[in-house]
C-alpha positions as a Markdown table, in Angstrom:
| # | Residue | x | y | z |
|---|---|---|---|---|
| 1 | Met | 4.9 | -5.5 | -20.9 |
| 2 | Asn | 6.1 | -2.6 | -21.9 |
| 3 | Glu | 9.0 | -1.6 | -24.4 |
| 4 | Ile | 11.2 | 0.8 | -23.3 |
| 5 | Ser | 13.1 | 3.5 | -25.3 |
| 6 | Leu | 16.9 | 4.4 | -24.4 |
| 7 | Asp | 18.3 | 6.9 | -24.7 |
| 8 | Arg | 21.9 | 6.4 | -25.4 |
| 9 | Pro | 23.8 | 3.4 | -27.2 |
| 10 | Thr | 24.3 | 0.3 | -24.7 |
| 11 | Leu | 26.0 | -2.2 | -25.2 |
| 12 | Val | 26.0 | -5.8 | -23.0 |
| 13 | Phe | 28.1 | -9.1 | -22.9 |
| 14 | Ser | 26.9 | -11.4 | -21.0 |
| 15 | Leu | 28.2 | -14.9 | -20.3 |
| 16 | Asp | 26.8 | -18.6 | -19.8 |
| 17 | Ala | 30.0 | -20.3 | -17.6 |
| 18 | Glu | 28.9 | -23.8 | -16.9 |
| 19 | Leu | 32.5 | -25.9 | -17.2 |
| 20 | Ala | 30.8 | -29.2 | -18.0 |
| 21 | Trp | 27.4 | -28.6 | -16.5 |
| 22 | Gly | 26.8 | -27.5 | -20.1 |
| 23 | Tyr | 27.2 | -31.3 | -21.8 |
| 24 | His | 26.2 | -33.4 | -18.4 |
| 25 | Asp | 22.8 | -34.3 | -19.9 |
| 26 | Leu | 24.1 | -34.5 | -23.9 |
| 27 | Asn | 25.8 | -37.4 | -25.7 |
| 28 | Met | 29.8 | -36.7 | -25.6 |
| 29 | Asn | 31.4 | -36.1 | -29.0 |
| 30 | Lys | 34.5 | -35.1 | -29.5 |
| 31 | His | 33.4 | -31.6 | -29.9 |
| 32 | Tyr | 31.8 | -31.4 | -26.4 |
| 33 | Glu | 35.2 | -32.9 | -24.6 |
| 34 | Arg | 37.5 | -30.3 | -26.1 |
| 35 | Cys | 34.8 | -27.8 | -24.7 |
| 36 | Ile | 35.0 | -29.1 | -21.6 |
| 37 | Glu | 38.6 | -29.8 | -21.7 |
| 38 | Cys | 39.6 | -25.8 | -22.9 |
| 39 | Ala | 36.1 | -24.1 | -20.6 |
| 40 | Arg | 38.9 | -23.1 | -17.3 |
| 41 | Ser | 41.7 | -21.7 | -19.5 |
| 42 | Ser | 39.5 | -19.8 | -22.2 |
| 43 | Trp | 37.5 | -18.2 | -18.4 |
| 44 | Met | 40.4 | -17.1 | -17.1 |
| 45 | Glu | 41.9 | -15.8 | -20.9 |
| 46 | Ile | 38.7 | -13.9 | -21.2 |
| 47 | Leu | 38.6 | -12.6 | -17.8 |
| 48 | Asp | 42.4 | -11.1 | -19.0 |
| 49 | Leu | 41.0 | -9.4 | -21.4 |
| 50 | Phe | 37.4 | -7.4 | -20.7 |
| 51 | Asp | 40.0 | -6.4 | -18.0 |
| 52 | Lys | 42.8 | -5.1 | -20.7 |
| 53 | Tyr | 39.3 | -3.5 | -22.1 |
| 54 | Gln | 38.4 | -1.6 | -19.2 |
| 55 | Ile | 35.2 | -3.9 | -19.9 |
| 56 | Pro | 32.0 | -4.7 | -17.6 |
| 57 | Ala | 30.6 | -8.4 | -18.0 |
| 58 | Thr | 27.6 | -10.2 | -17.1 |
| 59 | Trp | 28.9 | -13.5 | -15.9 |
| 60 | Ala | 26.5 | -16.0 | -15.4 |
| 61 | Ile | 27.4 | -19.4 | -13.0 |
| 62 | Val | 25.9 | -22.7 | -12.8 |
| 63 | Gly | 24.8 | -22.9 | -9.2 |
| 64 | His | 26.7 | -26.1 | -8.5 |
| 65 | Leu | 29.9 | -23.5 | -9.7 |
| 66 | Phe | 29.9 | -22.0 | -6.5 |
| 67 | Leu | 30.1 | -25.2 | -4.6 |
| 68 | Asp | 33.9 | -26.8 | -4.1 |
| 69 | Lys | 32.8 | -30.1 | -2.8 |
| 70 | Cys | 29.7 | -32.4 | -2.7 |
| 71 | Asp | 28.0 | -36.0 | -2.6 |
| 72 | Gly | 27.5 | -35.7 | -6.6 |
| 73 | Lys | 24.0 | -37.4 | -5.4 |
| 74 | His | 22.1 | -34.5 | -4.8 |
| 75 | Glu | 19.3 | -36.4 | -3.1 |
| 76 | Asp | 17.3 | -33.1 | -1.9 |
| 77 | His | 16.9 | -32.1 | -5.5 |
| 78 | Pro | 13.3 | -33.3 | -6.6 |
| 79 | Ala | 15.2 | -33.9 | -10.2 |
| 80 | Asp | 15.2 | -37.4 | -11.3 |
| 81 | Asp | 17.1 | -39.8 | -10.1 |
| 82 | Asp | 19.3 | -39.4 | -13.5 |
| 83 | Trp | 19.5 | -36.1 | -13.5 |
| 84 | Phe | 23.0 | -36.2 | -11.9 |
| 85 | Gln | 24.2 | -39.7 | -13.2 |
| 86 | Asn | 26.7 | -37.7 | -14.4 |
| 87 | Asp | 28.3 | -35.8 | -11.6 |
| 88 | Pro | 31.2 | -37.1 | -10.0 |
| 89 | Gly | 31.1 | -35.8 | -6.7 |
| 90 | Gly | 34.5 | -35.0 | -5.0 |
| 91 | Thr | 36.1 | -32.1 | -4.6 |
| 92 | Ile | 37.3 | -29.6 | -7.0 |
| 93 | Asn | 41.0 | -30.8 | -7.1 |
| 94 | Glu | 39.6 | -33.8 | -8.3 |
| 95 | Asn | 37.5 | -33.3 | -10.9 |
| 96 | Pro | 37.6 | -29.2 | -11.3 |
| 97 | Asn | 35.3 | -28.9 | -14.5 |
| 98 | Trp | 32.1 | -29.6 | -12.0 |
| 99 | Phe | 33.1 | -27.3 | -9.0 |
| 100 | Gly | 34.6 | -23.1 | -9.8 |
| 101 | Thr | 34.8 | -21.7 | -6.4 |
| 102 | Asp | 38.5 | -20.9 | -7.9 |
| 103 | Leu | 36.9 | -19.5 | -11.0 |
| 104 | Ile | 34.0 | -17.2 | -9.7 |
| 105 | Lys | 36.7 | -15.7 | -6.6 |
| 106 | Gln | 38.9 | -14.4 | -10.0 |
| 107 | Ile | 36.4 | -12.1 | -11.0 |
| 108 | Leu | 35.4 | -11.2 | -7.9 |
| 109 | Asp | 39.5 | -9.8 | -8.0 |
| 110 | Lys | 39.5 | -8.4 | -10.8 |
| 111 | Lys | 39.1 | -4.0 | -10.8 |
| 112 | Ile | 36.4 | -4.0 | -13.0 |
| 113 | Glu | 32.9 | -4.3 | -12.0 |
| 114 | His | 31.9 | -7.5 | -12.9 |
| 115 | Glu | 27.9 | -8.9 | -12.4 |
| 116 | Ile | 27.9 | -12.5 | -11.3 |
| 117 | Ala | 24.4 | -13.8 | -12.7 |
| 118 | Cys | 22.5 | -16.8 | -11.9 |
| 119 | His | 23.2 | -20.0 | -15.0 |
| 120 | Ser | 20.7 | -23.0 | -12.6 |
| 121 | Phe | 22.5 | -24.9 | -10.8 |
| 122 | Ser | 22.5 | -27.9 | -12.7 |
| 123 | His | 21.8 | -26.3 | -16.6 |
| 124 | Val | 18.3 | -27.7 | -16.1 |
| 125 | Glu | 15.9 | -26.0 | -19.2 |
| 126 | Phe | 13.2 | -24.5 | -17.4 |
| 127 | Asp | 10.7 | -24.8 | -20.1 |
| 128 | Ser | 10.7 | -28.8 | -19.9 |
| 129 | Val | 10.5 | -29.4 | -16.1 |
| 130 | Glu | 7.4 | -28.4 | -13.6 |
| 131 | Arg | 7.5 | -25.8 | -11.0 |
| 132 | Glu | 8.9 | -27.7 | -8.2 |
| 133 | Ile | 12.2 | -28.4 | -9.7 |
| 134 | Ala | 12.8 | -25.4 | -11.5 |
| 135 | Glu | 12.3 | -23.9 | -7.9 |
| 136 | Ser | 14.5 | -25.9 | -6.5 |
| 137 | Glu | 17.3 | -25.1 | -9.0 |
| 138 | Leu | 16.8 | -21.9 | -8.1 |
| 139 | Gln | 16.8 | -22.4 | -4.1 |
| 140 | His | 20.5 | -24.4 | -4.2 |
| 141 | Ser | 21.7 | -21.6 | -6.7 |
| 142 | Ile | 20.8 | -18.9 | -4.4 |
| 143 | Glu | 22.0 | -21.2 | -1.1 |
| 144 | Ala | 25.3 | -21.8 | -3.3 |
| 145 | Ala | 25.9 | -18.4 | -3.7 |
| 146 | Asn | 25.5 | -16.9 | 0.0 |
| 147 | Ile | 28.2 | -19.3 | 0.9 |
| 148 | Met | 30.7 | -16.6 | -1.2 |
| 149 | Asn | 28.4 | -13.6 | -0.3 |
| 150 | Ile | 27.7 | -14.0 | -3.3 |
| 151 | Asn | 23.6 | -11.7 | -4.0 |
| 152 | Phe | 21.6 | -12.5 | -7.9 |
| 153 | Glu | 19.6 | -9.8 | -9.6 |
| 154 | Ser | 20.0 | -10.8 | -13.0 |
| 155 | Phe | 19.1 | -15.2 | -14.5 |
| 156 | Val | 20.6 | -16.4 | -17.6 |
| 157 | Tyr | 18.5 | -19.2 | -18.5 |
| 158 | Pro | 19.9 | -22.7 | -19.5 |
| 159 | Arg | 19.7 | -22.8 | -23.7 |
| 160 | Asn | 17.9 | -19.8 | -23.7 |
| 161 | Lys | 14.2 | -22.1 | -22.6 |
| 162 | Val | 12.3 | -18.9 | -20.7 |
| 163 | Ala | 9.7 | -20.1 | -18.5 |
| 164 | His | 8.5 | -19.4 | -14.2 |
| 165 | Arg | 9.6 | -16.0 | -14.6 |
| 166 | Asp | 7.3 | -15.9 | -11.8 |
| 167 | Leu | 9.6 | -17.6 | -9.4 |
| 168 | Leu | 12.3 | -15.6 | -10.7 |
| 169 | Lys | 9.9 | -12.6 | -9.3 |
| 170 | Glu | 9.6 | -14.5 | -5.7 |
| 171 | Tyr | 13.4 | -15.6 | -5.7 |
| 172 | Gly | 14.4 | -11.2 | -5.7 |
| 173 | Phe | 15.8 | -11.2 | -9.5 |
| 174 | Lys | 15.6 | -8.6 | -10.9 |
| 175 | Ser | 16.1 | -9.3 | -14.4 |
| 176 | Tyr | 16.8 | -11.8 | -17.2 |
| 177 | Arg | 17.9 | -12.6 | -20.8 |
| 178 | Gly | 15.0 | -13.1 | -22.9 |
| 179 | Val | 15.4 | -14.3 | -26.5 |
| 180 | Lys | 14.7 | -11.9 | -29.7 |
| 181 | Pro | 11.1 | -10.3 | -29.9 |
| 182 | Leu | 11.1 | -11.8 | -32.9 |
| 183 | Ser | 11.6 | -15.5 | -31.7 |
| 184 | Glu | 9.3 | -14.7 | -28.9 |
| 185 | Asn | 5.9 | -15.1 | -30.3 |
| 186 | Asn | 4.7 | -19.0 | -29.5 |
| 187 | Asn | 1.1 | -18.6 | -31.2 |
| 188 | Glu | 2.2 | -18.2 | -35.0 |
| 189 | Tyr | 0.9 | -20.8 | -37.5 |
| 190 | Pro | 3.9 | -23.1 | -37.9 |
| 191 | Glu | 3.8 | -21.9 | -41.4 |
| 192 | Lys | 4.1 | -18.3 | -40.6 |
| 193 | Arg | 7.0 | -19.0 | -38.9 |
| 194 | Met | 8.8 | -21.1 | -41.0 |
| 195 | Ile | 8.7 | -18.6 | -44.3 |
| 196 | Arg | 9.6 | -16.1 | -41.6 |
| 197 | Asn | 12.5 | -18.2 | -40.6 |
| 198 | Ser | 13.2 | -18.7 | -44.5 |
| 199 | Ile | 13.9 | -14.9 | -45.4 |
| 200 | Arg | 16.4 | -14.7 | -42.3 |
| 201 | Lys | 18.2 | -17.4 | -43.2 |
| 202 | Gly | 17.5 | -15.8 | -47.2 |
| 203 | Gly | 19.4 | -12.4 | -45.6 |
| 204 | Leu | 22.2 | -13.7 | -43.3 |
| 205 | Phe | 24.3 | -13.3 | -46.7 |
| 206 | Leu | 24.0 | -10.1 | -46.9 |
| 207 | Asp | 23.5 | -9.5 | -42.9 |
| 208 | Tyr | 27.4 | -11.1 | -42.8 |
| 209 | Phe | 29.2 | -10.2 | -45.9 |
| 210 | Thr | 28.1 | -6.7 | -47.7 |
| 211 | Pro | 27.1 | -3.3 | -46.1 |
| 212 | Ile | 23.5 | -3.9 | -47.2 |
| 213 | Arg | 21.4 | -5.4 | -43.9 |
| 214 | Ile | 17.7 | -6.1 | -43.3 |
| 215 | Asn | 17.6 | -6.2 | -39.7 |
| 216 | Tyr | 19.4 | -4.9 | -37.1 |
| 217 | Ser | 19.9 | -6.8 | -33.9 |
| 218 | Thr | 19.3 | -4.4 | -30.9 |
| 219 | Val | 17.1 | -3.8 | -28.7 |
| 220 | Asn | 14.8 | -2.7 | -25.8 |
| 221 | Pro | 14.3 | -3.7 | -22.6 |
| 222 | Ile | 10.8 | -4.3 | -21.7 |
| 223 | Ile | 9.3 | -5.1 | -18.2 |
| 224 | Asp | 7.3 | -7.8 | -18.1 |
| 225 | Glu | 4.0 | -8.7 | -16.3 |
| 226 | Phe | 6.1 | -9.3 | -12.8 |
| 227 | Gly | 8.0 | -6.3 | -13.1 |
| 228 | Leu | 10.9 | -7.9 | -14.2 |
| 229 | Val | 13.5 | -6.3 | -16.4 |
| 230 | Asn | 13.6 | -8.1 | -19.5 |
| 231 | Ile | 17.1 | -7.8 | -21.7 |
| 232 | Pro | 16.8 | -9.7 | -24.6 |
| 233 | Ala | 19.5 | -11.2 | -25.8 |
| 234 | Ser | 20.6 | -9.9 | -29.8 |
| 235 | Leu | 23.5 | -12.0 | -31.2 |
| 236 | Phe | 25.4 | -15.2 | -30.2 |
| 237 | Ile | 28.7 | -14.7 | -31.1 |
| 238 | Phe | 30.4 | -17.3 | -31.5 |
| 239 | Gly | 27.7 | -18.7 | -34.8 |
| 240 | Phe | 28.9 | -19.3 | -38.2 |
| 241 | Gln | 31.5 | -21.8 | -36.6 |
| 242 | Gly | 33.4 | -25.1 | -39.4 |
| 243 | Lys | 33.0 | -25.1 | -42.8 |
| 244 | Ser | 31.0 | -21.4 | -43.6 |
| 245 | Arg | 33.9 | -20.2 | -40.8 |
| 246 | Leu | 36.8 | -21.9 | -42.7 |
| 247 | Val | 35.2 | -20.7 | -46.0 |
| 248 | Ser | 34.3 | -17.0 | -45.4 |
| 249 | Glu | 37.5 | -16.2 | -43.5 |
| 250 | Lys | 39.8 | -17.3 | -46.1 |
| 251 | Phe | 38.3 | -14.9 | -48.8 |
| 252 | Phe | 36.6 | -12.9 | -46.6 |
| 253 | Ala | 37.6 | -11.8 | -43.0 |
| 254 | Asp | 35.8 | -13.4 | -39.6 |
| 255 | Pro | 32.1 | -12.7 | -40.5 |
| 256 | Val | 31.1 | -12.1 | -37.5 |
| 257 | Val | 33.5 | -9.5 | -36.0 |
| 258 | Leu | 32.3 | -8.3 | -39.4 |
| 259 | Lys | 28.7 | -8.0 | -38.8 |
| 260 | Val | 29.0 | -7.3 | -35.0 |
| 261 | Lys | 30.8 | -3.6 | -36.0 |
| 262 | Lys | 28.2 | -3.3 | -38.5 |
| 263 | Glu | 25.7 | -4.1 | -35.1 |
| 264 | Ile | 28.1 | -1.0 | -32.5 |
| 265 | Asp | 27.8 | 1.4 | -35.6 |
| 266 | His | 23.8 | 1.0 | -35.9 |
| 267 | Leu | 23.7 | 0.5 | -32.9 |
| 268 | Ile | 25.7 | 4.4 | -31.9 |
| 269 | Lys | 23.6 | 6.0 | -34.3 |
| 270 | Asn | 20.0 | 4.9 | -33.4 |
| 271 | Lys | 20.7 | 4.4 | -29.3 |
| 272 | Gly | 18.9 | 0.8 | -27.5 |
| 273 | Ile | 20.7 | -1.8 | -26.7 |
| 274 | Leu | 23.3 | -4.5 | -28.4 |
| 275 | His | 23.5 | -7.6 | -25.9 |
| 276 | Leu | 26.3 | -10.0 | -27.3 |
| 277 | Trp | 26.3 | -13.8 | -25.5 |
| 278 | Phe | 29.0 | -16.4 | -25.4 |
| 279 | His | 30.0 | -19.3 | -23.4 |
| 280 | Pro | 33.9 | -18.8 | -22.5 |
| 281 | Asn | 33.4 | -23.2 | -23.5 |
| 282 | Asn | 32.9 | -21.6 | -27.5 |
| 283 | Leu | 36.6 | -21.0 | -27.2 |
| 284 | Thr | 39.0 | -24.0 | -27.7 |
| 285 | Gln | 42.0 | -22.3 | -30.1 |
| 286 | Asp | 43.5 | -19.2 | -30.9 |
| 287 | Lys | 40.8 | -17.8 | -34.1 |
| 288 | Asp | 38.3 | -18.0 | -31.3 |
| 289 | Phe | 40.2 | -15.4 | -29.2 |
| 290 | Glu | 41.6 | -13.1 | -32.2 |
| 291 | Arg | 37.9 | -13.2 | -32.8 |
| 292 | Leu | 36.5 | -12.0 | -29.8 |
| 293 | Ile | 40.0 | -9.3 | -29.0 |
| 294 | Glu | 38.9 | -7.8 | -32.8 |
| 295 | Ile | 34.9 | -6.9 | -31.0 |
| 296 | Leu | 36.5 | -5.8 | -27.9 |
| 297 | Glu | 39.1 | -3.9 | -29.3 |
| 298 | Tyr | 36.0 | -2.2 | -31.4 |
| 299 | Val | 34.5 | -1.9 | -28.8 |
| 300 | Asn | 36.9 | -0.3 | -26.5 |
| 301 | Gln | 38.0 | 2.3 | -29.2 |
| 302 | Lys | 34.1 | 3.2 | -29.4 |
| 303 | Lys | 32.9 | 3.5 | -26.3 |
| 304 | Asn | 36.3 | 6.2 | -25.9 |
| 305 | Lys | 34.8 | 8.0 | -28.6 |
| 306 | Thr | 31.4 | 8.5 | -29.0 |
| 307 | Lys | 28.5 | 7.9 | -26.1 |
| 308 | Leu | 28.4 | 3.7 | -26.1 |
| 309 | Glu | 27.7 | 3.0 | -23.0 |
| 310 | Val | 28.9 | -0.7 | -21.6 |
| 311 | Lys | 26.7 | -2.3 | -19.4 |
| 312 | Thr | 26.2 | -5.3 | -17.3 |
| 313 | Met | 22.3 | -6.7 | -16.4 |
| 314 | Lys | 21.7 | -5.8 | -13.2 |
| 315 | Ile | 22.9 | -1.9 | -13.6 |
| 316 | Leu | 20.8 | -1.8 | -17.1 |
| 317 | Ala | 17.7 | -2.9 | -14.9 |
| 318 | Lys | 18.0 | -0.5 | -12.4 |
| 319 | Glu | 18.4 | 2.5 | -14.6 |
| 320 | Val | 15.7 | 1.2 | -16.8 |
| 321 | Lys | 13.5 | 0.9 | -13.4 |
| 322 | Met | 14.6 | 4.4 | -12.2 |
| 323 | Leu | 13.5 | 5.9 | -15.8 |
| 324 | Val | 10.8 | 4.7 | -15.6 |
| 325 | Lys | 9.8 | 5.8 | -12.1 |
| 326 | Asn | 10.8 | 8.5 | -13.1 |
| 327 | Pro | 9.8 | 9.2 | -17.2 |
């Protein structure tokens, strides 16, 4: 694998857009139900915010959302019979949380050139399925997107379970969102991983609440053995929720906003990539939008006053390939 150093600070936003498909294989609870309930309206509000601050993003969309109707069975898919058992089928008007052509059209209609990427067809975890199922997920997604004249170049793995990268190459993808390099080494002994994770958790307080910083989240793109550009994730911006967030906000400020601002300042000084990601369904209350707005306002301020650039995965991957050809 070939790690590429960039000569300018680059910020990437990627969104895992799933609606109900992000939960259909999980045991449903009130939190998940609330996320699904808010997913459509949150999607639209987020899109408006990106438009307001003139910030492009990579929208990685579950392939089934490119349909406006289905039979709910998908008998041409090789997954087990029970995989689609919660798919209600029908039409977008009957079951809007399972279809999304209207939402996708809203992305296409915006002046900002967002990227529409692939997030599998039915939110299969690629590291837990055989090649046949992974290939079918890609095939079904591409066919569904083609109906809307959309061609994919980037891929985001459901739940960040990276596998079957050779299939991405075979089906014409150029880039994917990888995992943070710190957690990619699967050959470490379990004891070593536990020590490393303990060190990281021990530094979490310092990361969020003090000027001290132990490990920044800046990453570099990597060209893997298949010629794909791996743009590793840096930071999930809707972590640190629940009681931890309530306590921290009572005495300080939103810890994630503080963290992201420090990350952006470090990025501008040291160059590289800061790859922020989240799901539209993570935003279920006003304070979630307040967090995103604070982050976007800071990004907008910095990109207007510094050399900070905001790019989609697609554009960044093309630039990385050009950099390799013309060093």
